[in-house]
C-alpha positions in Angstrom: 51.2 74.0 45.4 52.4 72.2 42.2 50.2 71.0 39.3 50.0 67.3 40.2 51.3 65.9 36.4 51.7 62.1 37.2 49.0 59.3 36.6 49.8 58.2 40.3 49.2 61.9 41.6 46.0 62.2 39.7 44.9 59.0 41.1 45.6 59.5 44.6 43.6 63.0 44.2 40.8 61.0 42.9 40.6 58.7 45.5 40.7 61.5 48.1 37.7 63.0 46.2 35.5 59.7 46.4 35.4 59.5 42.5 32.8 57.1 41.2 34.4 54.6 38.5 32.6 55.9 35.6 32.4 59.7 34.9 30.2 61.1 32.5 29.7 64.8 30.9 26.2 66.0 29.6 24.5 69.4 28.7 22.1 69.6 31.9 19.4 71.0 30.1 16.7 69.5 32.2 18.4 70.8 35.3 19.0 74.3 34.0 15.8 74.9 32.7 14.2 73.8 36.1 16.5 75.9 38.3 16.3 79.1 36.1 12.8 79.5 35.5 10.4 81.9 37.1 7.7 84.3 36.4 8.8 87.2 38.1 12.7 86.9 37.7 14.5 86.3 34.4 17.6 84.8 33.3 20.2 84.3 30.6 22.6 81.7 31.9 24.5 79.1 30.8 24.8 75.9 32.8 28.0 73.4 32.4 28.5 69.9 33.4 32.2 68.8 32.8 31.2 65.1 34.0 34.3 64.6 36.3 35.7 66.2 39.6 35.5 70.0 40.1 37.6 71.3 42.6 37.8 75.2 41.6 35.4 77.7 39.4 36.6 80.5 37.8 35.0 83.4 35.7 35.7 86.8 34.8 33.8 89.9 33.2 34.2 93.9 33.2 32.2 96.1 35.7 29.5 97.6 33.3 27.6 100.3 33.7 23.9 98.9 34.6 21.0 101.5 34.7 17.9 102.2 36.3 15.1 104.4 35.1 15.1 107.0 37.5 11.1 106.7 38.4 9.5 105.4 41.6 8.7 102.0 41.3 7.6 101.4 44.6 7.9 98.2 46.8 8.6 96.5 43.7 12.2 94.5 43.4 14.3 96.1 40.5 17.7 94.3 40.4 20.2 93.0 37.9 23.0 90.1 38.8 25.7 88.7 36.7 27.3 85.7 38.8 29.0 82.2 38.6 27.6 79.6 40.9 29.3 76.2 41.5 27.2 73.3 42.5 29.9 70.9 44.0 27.3 67.9 44.4 24.1 67.9 42.6 23.6 64.2 43.1 20.5 64.4 45.2 18.9 68.0 43.5 19.3 70.4 41.1 18.9 73.0 44.1 21.8 71.3 46.1 23.7 73.6 48.1 25.8 75.8 46.0 28.5 78.8 45.9 27.6 82.1 44.2 29.8 84.9 43.4 29.0 87.8 41.1 28.0 91.6 40.5 24.9 92.9 42.0 23.2 96.0 41.2 19.4 97.1 42.5 17.2 100.2 42.7 16.9 101.6 46.2 15.0 104.9 45.5 13.7 106.9 42.5 17.1 108.1 41.9 19.6 105.9 43.7 20.9 102.5 43.4 23.5 100.1 44.7 26.2 98.5 42.6 29.2 96.2 43.7 30.2 92.3 44.1 29.3 89.8 46.9 29.2 86.2 47.4 26.3 83.8 48.9 26.4 80.4 50.3 23.2 77.6 49.9 23.4 75.2 52.3 20.5 72.2 53.3 19.9 74.2 56.4 19.8 77.5 54.9 22.2 80.1 53.4 24.3 83.6 54.2 25.5 86.2 52.2 28.5 88.8 52.5 29.2 91.9 50.5 33.0 92.0 49.1 35.0 95.4 50.2 38.0 94.1 48.4 39.3 94.9 44.9 39.8 98.1 42.9 36.7 100.0 42.7 34.7 97.2 43.5 31.3 99.6 43.3 32.0 101.4 40.5 31.0 100.4 36.7 34.5 101.8 35.3 34.7 99.0 33.0 37.6 97.4 34.8 37.7 93.7 34.5 37.1 91.5 37.7 38.1 87.8 38.4 35.6 85.6 40.5 36.9 82.3 41.8 35.7 79.4 44.3 38.4 77.1 45.4 38.0 73.4 47.5 39.9 73.7 50.4 42.9 70.8 50.8 41.1 69.2 53.7 37.5 69.0 54.1 34.7 69.5 52.2 34.5 73.6 51.9 35.6 76.1 49.7 37.8 79.4 49.7 35.8 82.3 47.9 38.4 84.7 45.9 37.7 87.7 44.1 40.5 89.5 41.8 42.7 87.1 43.1 42.2 87.5 47.0 40.6 85.5 49.3 37.6 87.2 50.7 35.8 84.4 52.7 35.2 80.7 52.8 32.1 78.3 52.8 30.7 76.2 55.9 27.9 74.1 54.5 28.7 72.7 51.5 28.6 69.0 50.0 31.5 66.4 49.6 32.8 66.8 46.0 32.2 63.3 44.4 32.6 62.1 40.6 30.2 61.0 37.5 28.0 63.8 36.4 27.1 65.6 39.8 29.4 68.7 39.5 28.0 71.9 37.9 29.2 75.4 37.0 26.6 78.1 35.8 27.3 81.5 34.6 25.1 84.4 33.2 22.5 87.3 34.0 19.5 87.7 36.3 17.0 90.6 36.1 14.0 91.3 38.1 11.8 94.1 37.0 13.2 94.1 33.4 11.4 97.3 32.2 13.5 99.4 34.5 16.6 98.2 33.8 19.4 98.6 31.1 22.3 96.3 31.3 25.0 96.3 28.2 26.7 93.7 26.9 28.7 91.6 29.5 31.4 88.9 28.4 31.3 86.5 30.8 34.7 83.9 30.6 34.4 80.8 32.4 37.1 77.9 33.4 36.8 75.0 36.2 39.6 73.4 37.9 39.7 69.4 37.7 40.6 66.9 40.3 44.2 67.3 39.3 44.6 71.0 39.7 44.6 71.8 36.1 42.4 74.7 35.0 40.2 74.1 31.8 37.3 75.4 29.6 34.1 73.6 29.3 33.6 71.5 26.3 30.7 73.2 24.5 28.7 69.8 24.4 28.3 69.8 28.0 27.0 73.5 28.1 23.3 74.2 28.6 21.2 77.2 28.5 18.2 78.7 29.9 17.1 81.9 28.3 13.5 83.2 29.5 13.3 86.3 27.9 12.8 86.4 24.1 15.8 87.1 21.9 15.8 90.8 20.9 14.9 91.3 17.1 12.9 93.4 14.9 9.7 92.0 16.1 10.6 91.4 19.6 11.9 94.7 21.1 13.3 95.9 24.3 12.8 96.2 27.3 11.0 92.3 27.3 13.9 90.7 25.5 17.8 89.6 25.9 20.5 89.1 23.6 22.8 86.3 23.9 25.7 84.9 22.4 28.1 81.7 22.9 31.5 82.3 21.6 32.9 79.0 21.0 34.4 76.3 18.8 34.9 73.1 20.6 34.9 74.8 24.1 33.2 77.5 25.7 34.9 80.5 25.3 32.6 83.4 26.1 28.9 83.8 27.0 28.0 87.4 26.2 24.6 88.8 27.4 22.8 92.0 27.5 19.2 93.3 28.6 18.4 96.5 26.8 16.0 99.0 28.0 14.9 100.9 24.7 17.0 102.4 22.1 17.3 105.6 24.0 18.8 103.7 27.1 18.1 104.4 30.6 19.6 107.2 32.5 22.9 106.4 34.1 24.4 107.6 37.5 26.6 110.8 36.6 30.3 109.8 36.5 30.1 106.6 35.0 32.9 105.8 32.5 34.0 102.6 30.5 37.6 103.1 30.0 39.4 101.9 33.1 42.9 103.8 34.2 45.7 101.3 35.2 48.3 104.2 35.0 50.8 104.0 37.7 49.4 101.1 39.8 49.0 101.6 43.6 47.8 100.2 46.8 45.4 103.2 48.0 47.8 105.7 46.7 51.0 103.8 47.5 53.0 102.3 44.6 52.7 98.7 44.0 55.5 96.3 45.1 57.1 94.6 41.7 56.1 91.2 43.9 53.7 90.0 46.3 53.6 86.9 48.0 55.7 85.7 44.8 53.5 87.2 42.4 54.7 89.4 39.7 52.5 92.4 40.6 52.9 94.6 37.0 52.7 91.4 35.2 49.1 90.7 37.3 47.7 94.2 36.4 48.4 94.2 32.9 46.7 90.7 32.4 44.0 91.7 34.5 43.1 94.6 31.9 43.7 92.6 28.9 42.9 89.1 29.4 42.4 88.2 32.9 41.3 84.5 32.2 44.6 84.1 31.3 46.5 85.3 34.3 46.6 81.8 36.1 48.8 80.6 33.4 50.6 83.6 32.3 51.5 85.7 35.5 54.5 84.2 37.4 53.6 82.9 40.9 50.0 83.7 40.6 48.9 79.8 40.0 51.0 78.8 43.2 49.9 81.7 45.3 45.9 81.1 44.8 46.3 77.5 46.2 48.5 78.7 49.1 48.6 82.2 50.3 45.4 83.4 48.5 46.3 86.9 49.2 47.9 87.2 45.7 47.0 90.7 44.2 48.6 93.7 45.9 46.4 96.4 44.1 42.9 94.6 45.8 43.5 94.4 49.3 40.5 94.9 51.5 39.8 98.7 52.0 38.1 98.4 55.1 35.2 100.4 54.2 32.1 99.4 52.8 31.4 98.4 49.0 28.9 101.4 48.8 31.2 103.6 50.8 31.5 105.8 47.5 28.0 106.1 46.4 25.7 108.8 46.7 23.9 109.0 50.1 20.0 107.8 50.0 17.6 109.0 52.1 16.8 105.8 54.1 14.1 105.3 56.6 13.3 102.2 58.7 10.1 101.6 56.6 12.5 101.5 53.6 14.4 99.0 54.9 11.4 96.8 56.4 9.9 96.8 53.1 13.3 96.2 51.3 13.7 92.9 53.6 9.9 91.7 53.5 10.5 91.9 49.8 13.9 90.1 49.5 13.0 87.4 51.9 9.8 86.8 51.3 8.4 87.6 54.7 5.5 89.7 56.3 6.8 93.0 56.9 4.7 93.1 60.4 7.4 90.1 61.4 10.3 91.8 61.0 12.4 93.8 63.7 14.2 96.8 62.5 17.1 98.3 64.2 18.5 101.7 63.4 22.2 102.4 63.3 22.2 104.1 66.6 19.7 101.7 68.3 21.3 100.4 71.9 20.3 97.1 70.9 22.5 97.0 68.1 25.0 96.2 70.7 24.0 92.2 71.1 22.6 91.9 67.6 23.7 88.7 65.7 24.4 88.5 61.9 25.6 86.2 59.4 29.6 86.4 60.8 28.7 85.7 64.5 29.8 89.0 65.6 28.1 92.2 67.3 26.8 94.6 64.9 28.8 97.9 63.8 28.0 101.6 63.3 26.6 102.6 60.6 24.1 99.6 59.8 20.6 98.8 59.6 19.8 95.5 61.2 16.6 93.4 60.5 15.6 90.3 62.1 12.7 87.5 62.3 12.1 84.3 63.5 9.0 83.5 60.3 9.7 81.0 57.8 11.6 82.3 54.8 12.9 81.0 51.5 16.0 82.9 52.1 17.7 84.7 48.8 17.3 81.5 46.6 14.0 80.4 46.2 14.1 76.6 45.8 10.6 75.8 47.4 12.1 75.2 51.0 11.5 77.3 53.7 13.7 78.4 56.7 13.2 79.2 60.3 14.6 83.0 60.6 16.6 85.4 59.4 19.2 88.4 60.3 20.5 91.0 57.5 22.5 94.0 57.8 21.9 97.4 55.5 24.3 100.3 54.6 23.0 103.5 56.6 23.8 105.4 53.7 22.5 103.9 50.5 20.3 100.8 51.9 22.6 98.1 50.1 22.3 94.8 51.6 25.9 94.1 53.3 25.4 90.6 54.9 22.5 88.2 55.6 22.0 84.9 56.9 18.8 82.6 56.9 18.1 79.4 58.7 20.7 77.7 60.4 23.8 79.7 59.5 22.5 82.3 61.9 22.9 80.0 64.6 26.7 79.1 63.7 29.3 81.2 65.5 
């Protein structure tokens, strides 16, 4: 689909989106502080309000080695997440339905943890989550760049989710995009159990798509921040501090954030590297085609390594592909396996899964039904995609009220979640009404 350039074309798109007569932009300082503010979880976030129709969001950063202390933390939640969150319509609340996609790492045992990308949709009646298995080494901290994107569908009010320029899912419960100052896009780092985590600097690049299908950077004046740990300094030392920096002139260029553990960093998992290798691009061992769905694949791989936020304008065929075919990166096709398939096997028990789910969804452990990977009852178990459960996963369900995975002060009826049998990683989940959607 070509970028609309004429005034008539722009006006047509605005009419379809139901744009208000006057759009206003401003840094959403109050809303940002309200959403990212809690006693147990800490954030280093930016919140941007372009003040015009936003029909796409884009972010990019490298897979850095998030490390955890190899100690027993009991049932305490210890995790880190770096994500981009798009709120298509915040007219009614700062906690309106939204789309979140990013990189997540969580401590699962004394010496084990999970690591990988996923996306989540928060809706008025609940929410759902899905791990992402596509991409090149999605669950390895190898220093490789990855891209995270949401694009509004051409018809209706829903959005497609793209990881490394390939579609990995679609929303089902988002609100209509309207004009004025009701659109927002956030990016940054979230940590829980910060005393046990070391997160090196993550450089977040951010863009948004306007109503006439043009990618733009956010004007710095429209960017607010919520940093809920003190800045690291000679008097405020790790582990209870963030280091943050917004690189900009008049526009948002990069939000760099880290959460150091101490001067002697936490022990990382064996085999981690920070130097990616792109020699001889391939698809699961096969040589890449020169062109795939109209996209120059060799140009795309080179761009992903050096400057991924420029790929949409510099790689031949990519901008057209992402808004039409939306399977554009031949090197990042789904592998068909779990995002944790290459991780070390953990000793996961029913009690571990019950505790993990009870903590994540804030429900009493005795209200959870836990089905093992080999349970006969698994054949009819429901989950967030409305299909039967598969081997290799634990299934957890409950009818108790739950806030889901985003604590907004609301409760929803019931949940279903699936965890990897080998690592305990959360693979998919739903809470509230989305659990009943086929």
